[in-house]
N, C-alpha and C positions, 0 to 999 in steps of 0.2 A: 499602592504598589499594583506593578502591573507583572502579570505572571507572564511569563516569554516560554512554551511550551520546547518543551527538548526535542532533537534532530534523531527521529532515528534510523539507525544504520541498516539499508537495506541490504537483503541476502545476498552472496555470491553464489556467483555457479562455474562448474565448468564444464565443457563438454568434452567425457572420453572416451577413446573408443580402442579397441583392441579385435582380434582373430583367436576364434577358439572354434576348434573341430570345424574349420571351413564355414564359419557363418563371421558373419561381422558384427561386432557388440557394441551397441555405442550407450552412455548412459549419460543424464544431466545429474551433476556430483554438486551436491551444496555443502562447500567449504571457504575458509578464511582464506588458506592459500594452494599452490597449485601441488605443491606436497604433499601436502592430507589429501589432496583429491584423486591423488595416484596412489596413495595406500588404501584410500578406502574401494576405487576402482579393483587393485590387486589383494585383498579381503574379499571382497564381494563375488570375484567369478575367478580367482586363482591363476591369473598373468599379469602381467606388465600392460599397460596403456600401449599402446603403439603413437595415440598421439592424443595432446590435450589440448585442447583451444583454449583460446584467452577466457577472461574471467568478462561474467556479463552480470547485468543485472534484467529480471524479469520485470515486464512492465506495471503499473499498478493498477490494476483491475476493481473497479467499485460495484457493488449489486445493482442494476439495474430495474430500475419501479418504473411501469410505464402511466403516463398521465391519468389513461383512466382510473388507474386502481387508490389516486390520492384523494384525500377529503378534507378539503382545507378547515380550520377553524378560525372565530373573527378577533383568535385571540395573539398579540404582537407583541414581541419581546426585543429586546436589544442583549444581543450576546456578543460573548467574543469567542474571536474559533481562528485556530492558526495567525496569530498575530495579527486581526482583523476586526475592526467592533461590522458587525453585520446586525443588517434589520430580520427576525427571526418567526415565521409562523406557525405556531405551534397546529401541528396536522392531526385530526381525528385518527385517519388509519392512511398510513399502517401508525400504528402507538408509539409512543414515547419518541416520537423523530418531529424534529422545525425541518422548516423549508427556511434556507437562508440564501440574504441577496447582499456580499460583501459592500460598505458605504466607505468606512476609512481603516488607514492604513495606520497599526499600531507602530511594528515592526519595520523598517525599512529594507530589512534582507528579506522576506518574503512574500514570495509568487500571491498575488489574489487568487481567493479559492472562487469556481465558478460555482453560479448560481445551484443547487442542489440539496436532494435531500442528504442529512443528518439526524444519529442519535443524538437523542438528548443531553446523554453522558458524556460526548466529546467536546460540547462547548460549554460556556462559564457565563452564567448572566451576570447580567451587569448592575 
């Protein structure tokens, strides 16, 4: 049986702005829709927002680990990660991590992950 990971919904943000006491107030608001974003802005600043900009998503950011800090072991495993079969080298440092190299696609709808360092808890051994 092939386990397909569930896609997580990305957080939706709105940028609301208003003027209070001759100062421009601007806030990034995490909300599902524009009405709730307006209500959150009003609750925080006690004024109606003058303008609310379109919804947007924040870019996904991975923690960067420089190659100098990585210590490889001689242990290799096959794992499943985000719909791909990958060769993974267990790292001595940082602990509980793999260095992955995607090899074969399982789910045709998912993009190829980049060679990267991931937690052992994010992947499933094959």
